N, CA, C and O of each residue as an XYZ file, in Angstrom:
436
protein
N       8.088     40.887   -126.947
C       8.542     40.542   -125.606
C       7.416     40.868   -124.634
O       6.961     42.010   -124.581
N       6.960     39.886   -123.869
C       5.912     40.159   -122.894
C       6.526     40.587   -121.567
O       7.747     40.627   -121.417
N       5.653     40.910   -120.597
C       6.106     41.475   -119.330
C       6.927     40.504   -118.488
O       7.698     40.939   -117.633
N       6.780     39.210   -118.708
C       7.490     38.238   -117.881
C       8.953     38.099   -118.290
O       9.783     37.672   -117.487
N       9.271     38.452   -119.519
C      10.645     38.354   -119.986
C      11.364     39.667   -119.698
O      10.831     40.745   -119.959
N      12.569     39.571   -119.164
C      13.376     40.772   -118.946
C      14.675     40.623   -119.714
O      15.380     39.629   -119.540
N      15.004     41.578   -120.552
C      16.261     41.483   -121.290
C      17.448     41.661   -120.362
O      17.306     42.116   -119.227
N      18.606     41.300   -120.855
C      19.832     41.399   -120.076
C      20.120     42.858   -119.749
O      20.214     43.695   -120.646
N      20.261     43.160   -118.461
C      20.486     44.540   -118.022
C      21.851     45.056   -118.443
O      22.040     46.269   -118.531
N      22.806     44.178   -118.705
C      24.136     44.630   -119.122
C      24.087     45.297   -120.492
O      24.943     46.124   -120.807
N      23.103     44.950   -121.303
C      22.949     45.574   -122.615
C      22.490     47.017   -122.536
O      22.582     47.757   -123.516
N      21.999     47.418   -121.383
C      21.536     48.795   -121.198
C      22.661     49.721   -120.759
O      22.431     50.914   -120.562
N      23.861     49.199   -120.602
C      24.988     49.956   -120.065
C      25.257     51.292   -120.728
O      25.345     52.301   -120.027
N      25.395     51.350   -122.058
C      25.691     52.650   -122.681
C      24.589     53.685   -122.466
O      24.880     54.857   -122.228
N      23.337     53.266   -122.546
C      22.232     54.202   -122.321
C      22.176     54.696   -120.890
O      21.934     55.879   -120.648
N      22.398     53.804   -119.941
C      22.388     54.212   -118.535
C      23.596     55.070   -118.197
O      23.512     55.937   -117.328
N      24.721     54.843   -118.871
C      25.901     55.690   -118.640
C      25.636     57.126   -119.074
O      26.083     58.067   -118.418
N      24.914     57.295   -120.172
C      24.551     58.644   -120.628
C      23.643     59.319   -119.604
O      23.821     60.496   -119.291
N      22.679     58.580   -119.087
C      21.763     59.140   -118.091
C      22.525     59.536   -116.837
O      22.293     60.614   -116.290
N      23.436     58.678   -116.369
C      24.225     59.003   -115.171
C      25.104     60.227   -115.391
O      25.236     61.061   -114.495
N      25.707     60.346   -116.573
C      26.572     61.491   -116.875
C      25.767     62.791   -116.865
O      26.205     63.792   -116.299
N      24.601     62.772   -117.486
C      23.784     63.985   -117.529
C      23.253     64.353   -116.155
O      23.134     65.537   -115.838
N      22.932     63.362   -115.335
C      22.513     63.646   -113.954
C      23.649     64.268   -113.155
O      23.427     65.180   -112.359
N      24.871     63.774   -113.369
C      26.033     64.358   -112.683
C      26.205     65.822   -113.039
O      26.472     66.646   -112.164
N      26.054     66.157   -114.316
C      26.162     67.559   -114.732
C      25.085     68.407   -114.062
O      25.370     69.508   -113.590
N      23.859     67.909   -114.018
C      22.768     68.673   -113.409
C      23.011     68.885   -111.920
O      22.945     70.014   -111.435
N      23.290     67.809   -111.193
C      23.480     67.945   -109.748
C      24.774     68.690   -109.418
O      24.864     69.340   -108.376
N      25.768     68.602   -110.289
C      26.975     69.404   -110.109
C      26.681     70.889   -110.253
O      27.232     71.709   -109.518
N      25.812     71.239   -111.202
C      25.407     72.635   -111.371
C      24.664     73.132   -110.141
O      24.875     74.263   -109.704
N      23.803     72.304   -109.583
C      23.077     72.688   -108.368
C      24.051     72.844   -107.201
O      23.944     73.796   -106.428
N      24.994     71.920   -107.069
C      25.916     71.935   -105.932
C      26.933     73.071   -106.002
O      27.445     73.494   -104.966
N      27.232     73.567   -107.183
C      28.259     74.599   -107.326
C      27.711     75.992   -106.991
O      28.489     76.940   -106.881
N      26.409     76.134   -106.828
C      25.803     77.457   -106.657
C      26.355     78.217   -105.447
O      26.856     79.331   -105.605
N      26.275     77.650   -104.265
C      26.690     78.362   -103.046
C      28.186     78.679   -103.065
O      28.549     79.826   -102.802
N      29.076     77.721   -103.364
C      30.496     78.088   -103.412
C      30.805     79.150   -104.472
O      31.622     80.041   -104.242
N      30.153     79.053   -105.625
C      30.407     80.043   -106.680
C      29.940     81.427   -106.254
O      30.642     82.413   -106.477
N      28.768     81.509   -105.647
C      28.265     82.814   -105.204
C      29.137     83.379   -104.079
O      29.330     84.592   -103.994
N      29.653     82.520   -103.233
C      30.523     82.979   -102.148
C      31.813     83.571   -102.710
O      32.266     84.625   -102.264
N      32.405     82.882   -103.699
C      33.634     83.380   -104.322
C      33.366     84.676   -105.079
O      34.140     85.628   -104.973
N      32.283     84.718   -105.837
C      31.964     85.927   -106.601
C      31.678     87.093   -105.666
O      32.077     88.224   -105.944
N      30.995     86.829   -104.566
C      30.707     87.895   -103.602
C      31.986     88.400   -102.933
O      32.103     89.589   -102.640
N      32.939     87.506   -102.691
C      34.194     87.950   -102.075
C      35.053     88.752   -103.053
O      35.842     89.596   -102.630
N      34.910     88.498   -104.349
C      35.665     89.243   -105.358
C      35.017     90.601   -105.626
O      35.688     91.633   -105.607
N      33.713     90.592   -105.873
C      33.009     91.835   -106.204
C      31.604     91.773   -105.615
O      30.716     91.176   -106.223
N      31.378     92.378   -104.442
C      30.092     92.243   -103.758
C      28.998     93.205   -104.235
O      28.094     93.520   -103.461
N      29.052     93.672   -105.467
C      28.012     94.585   -105.945
C      26.777     93.804   -106.379
O      26.853     92.627   -106.728
N      25.638     94.491   -106.347
C      24.383     93.857   -106.759
C      24.406     93.481   -108.241
O      23.863     92.450   -108.636
N      25.029     94.312   -109.039
C      25.083     94.040   -110.476
C      25.866     92.753   -110.760
O      25.429     91.925   -111.559
N      26.999     92.588   -110.121
C      27.807     91.382   -110.320
C      27.073     90.146   -109.829
O      27.068     89.111   -110.496
N      26.455     90.255   -108.664
C      25.723     89.106   -108.116
C      24.530     88.759   -109.001
O      24.283     87.584   -109.275
N      23.795     89.763   -109.445
C      22.643     89.515   -110.319
C      23.039     88.880   -111.635
O      22.371     87.968   -112.122
N      24.128     89.365   -112.207
C      24.615     88.798   -113.466
C      25.055     87.350   -113.281
O      24.738     86.489   -114.102
N      25.778     87.086   -112.211
C      26.259     85.719   -111.989
C      25.109     84.767   -111.667
O      25.136     83.608   -112.081
N      24.108     85.236   -110.940
C      22.936     84.392   -110.675
C      22.196     84.109   -111.979
O      21.747     82.986   -112.210
N      22.072     85.120   -112.825
C      21.419     84.925   -114.121
C      22.148     83.910   -114.985
O      21.521     83.060   -115.616
N      23.466     83.999   -115.014
C      24.267     83.032   -115.782
C      24.098     81.632   -115.209
O      23.974     80.663   -115.958
N      24.091     81.521   -113.867
C      23.919     80.215   -113.237
C      22.544     79.627   -113.569
O      22.431     78.429   -113.830
N      21.503     80.460   -113.562
C      20.152     79.979   -113.873
C      20.084     79.480   -115.316
O      19.464     78.451   -115.583
N      20.704     80.186   -116.235
C      20.718     79.739   -117.635
C      21.426     78.388   -117.751
O      20.935     77.488   -118.432
N      22.569     78.245   -117.093
C      23.289     76.965   -117.112
C      22.449     75.869   -116.467
O      22.430     74.738   -116.954
N      21.754     76.191   -115.376
C      20.886     75.215   -114.714
C      19.756     74.763   -115.633
O      19.455     73.571   -115.701
N      19.136     75.692   -116.331
C      18.040     75.336   -117.242
C      18.554     74.462   -118.384
O      17.895     73.500   -118.780
N      19.726     74.796   -118.909
C      20.297     73.983   -119.992
C      20.582     72.561   -119.507
O      20.223     71.598   -120.186
N      21.218     72.416   -118.349
C      21.520     71.068   -117.846
C      20.250     70.329   -117.444
O      20.188     69.104   -117.550
N      19.239     71.061   -116.983
C      17.969     70.426   -116.623
C      17.295     69.850   -117.865
O      16.851     68.701   -117.853
N      17.215     70.639   -118.934
C      16.619     70.129   -120.166
C      17.447     68.995   -120.756
O      16.897     68.023   -121.272
N      18.767     69.118   -120.680
C      19.653     68.094   -121.227
C      19.464     66.767   -120.501
O      19.479     65.705   -121.124
N      19.286     66.829   -119.183
C      19.085     65.588   -118.433
C      17.643     65.100   -118.513
O      17.386     63.909   -118.336
N      16.702     65.998   -118.775
C      15.299     65.594   -118.841
C      14.987     64.805   -120.104
O      14.057     63.998   -120.105
N      15.733     65.014   -121.167
C      15.430     64.340   -122.427
C      16.181     63.020   -122.593
O      16.267     62.499   -123.705
N      16.720     62.478   -121.518
C      17.371     61.164   -121.580
C      16.318     60.091   -121.806
O      15.289     60.062   -121.131
N      16.582     59.225   -122.745
C      15.647     58.164   -123.091
C      16.047     56.883   -122.365
O      17.220     56.514   -122.333
N      15.059     56.217   -121.788
C      15.304     54.945   -121.106
C      15.689     53.893   -122.143
O      15.004     53.747   -123.155
N      16.774     53.160   -121.906
C      17.193     52.157   -122.891
C      16.262     50.942   -122.956
O      16.284     50.212   -123.947
N      15.451     50.711   -121.927
C      14.557     49.552   -121.956
C      13.227     49.872   -122.624
O      12.811     49.161   -123.539
N      12.549     50.936   -122.178
C      11.198     51.197   -122.686
C      11.149     52.267   -123.771
O      10.157     52.352   -124.496
N      12.189     53.084   -123.903
C      12.213     54.106   -124.940
C      11.513     55.400   -124.570
O      11.471     56.325   -125.381
N      10.965     55.489   -123.369
C      10.343     56.731   -122.901
C      11.391     57.589   -122.196
O      12.512     57.145   -121.948
N      11.007     58.820   -121.880
C      11.920     59.687   -121.144
C      12.118     59.134   -119.740
O      11.149     58.808   -119.056
N      13.370     59.029   -119.312
C      13.704     58.375   -118.049
C      13.158     59.139   -116.848
O      12.600     58.527   -115.937
N      13.307     60.467   -116.827
C      12.938     61.280   -115.668
C      11.606     62.001   -115.817
O      11.180     62.675   -114.879
N      10.937     61.888   -116.950
C       9.723     62.666   -117.203
C       8.550     61.722   -117.413
O       8.629     60.777   -118.199
N       7.461     61.991   -116.700
C       6.207     61.280   -116.888
C       5.114     62.334   -116.996
O       4.738     62.947   -115.998
N       4.607     62.544   -118.198
C       3.645     63.618   -118.416
C       4.347     64.961   -118.303
O       5.309     65.226   -119.024
N       3.872     65.802   -117.410
C       4.493     67.107   -117.175
C       5.426     67.082   -115.975
O       5.985     68.115   -115.607
N       5.601     65.930   -115.365
C       6.363     65.819   -114.129
C       7.812     65.438   -114.412
O       8.079     64.432   -115.069
N       8.738     66.242   -113.918
C      10.166     65.946   -114.011
C      10.640     65.554   -112.618
O      10.735     66.398   -111.728
N      10.937     64.277   -112.434
C      11.387     63.765   -111.142
C      12.734     63.077   -111.322
O      12.876     62.172   -112.145
N      13.709     63.511   -110.551
C      15.034     62.907   -110.629
C      15.115     61.735   -109.656
O      15.815     61.793   -108.645
N      14.392     60.685   -109.979
C      14.444     59.460   -109.188
C      15.481     58.527   -109.803
O      15.959     58.759   -110.913
N      15.819     57.485   -109.079
C      16.851     56.564   -109.547
C      16.277     55.437   -110.402
O      17.012     54.540   -110.816
N      14.980     55.474   -110.669
C      14.337     54.482   -111.525
C      13.574     55.194   -112.631
O      13.117     56.326   -112.466
N      13.446     54.510   -113.757
C      12.645     55.041   -114.855
C      11.209     55.197   -114.367
O      10.689     54.323   -113.674
N      10.579     56.287   -114.722
C       9.216     56.536   -114.269
C       8.197     55.680   -115.011
O       7.021     55.684   -114.647
N       8.616     54.945   -116.045
C       7.693     54.133   -116.825
C       7.891     52.641   -116.579
O       6.935     51.932   -116.266
N       9.129     52.159   -116.719
C       9.369     50.712   -116.606
C      10.125     50.327   -115.334
O      10.398     49.147   -115.119
N      10.467     51.302   -114.491
C      11.142     51.085   -113.209
C      12.544     50.493   -113.349
O      13.024     49.824   -112.434
N      13.207     50.733   -114.486
C      14.594     50.306   -114.652
C      15.475     51.158   -113.750
O      15.436     52.386   -113.825
N      16.265     50.517   -112.902
C      17.139     51.249   -111.982
C      18.318     51.839   -112.740
O      18.792     51.261   -113.718
N      18.780     52.981   -112.288
C      19.863     53.691   -112.979
C      21.177     52.913   -112.938
O      22.037     53.114   -113.796
N      21.341     52.039   -111.967
C      22.544     51.207   -111.868
C      22.253     49.748   -112.192
O      22.941     48.859   -111.689
N      21.255     49.487   -113.013
C      20.886     48.106   -113.332
C      22.011     47.369   -114.042
O      22.125     46.150   -113.920
N      22.838     48.089   -114.777
C      23.941     47.431   -115.475
C      25.113     47.133   -114.558
O      26.006     46.373   -114.933
N      25.132     47.710   -113.371
C      26.232     47.498   -112.425
C      25.895     46.484   -111.343
O      26.796     45.959   -110.689
N      24.624     46.203   -111.144
C      24.214     45.288   -110.082
C      24.504     43.847   -110.490
O      24.297     43.475   -111.645
N      24.984     43.031   -109.541
C      25.195     41.615   -109.866
C      23.847     40.916   -110.023
O      22.883     41.237   -109.329
N      23.796     39.969   -110.931
C      22.558     39.231   -111.148
C      22.425     38.143   -110.097
O      23.404     37.491   -109.731
N      21.220     37.957   -109.624
C      20.944     36.904   -108.637
C      20.606     35.636   -109.396
O      19.510     35.513   -109.943
N      21.530     34.697   -109.435
C      21.299     33.462   -110.181
C      21.150     32.289   -109.253
O      20.949     31.163   -109.709
């Protein structure tokens, strides 16, 4: 397949759904930090409790970050969010520029 031919984007649906799900988990982990720390601080405001909960949150963040970083692009087969040593959570593949919602966009015919 040369560069002028583009395969049907609807065929990428299952792969893009996995990428979207893993991104949701990652950004959900980031978004839950402040409310979780506020609740934990209101329950037990000791340094030990806060340090332990921050440590647990960081471990969960690292796990979800690695889990979302190893998503493979369904079009080019490279890592969707990683180019070299750079991890960028953009909405397009860093290699072939496939949009994360390419399977949901209507085709212009």
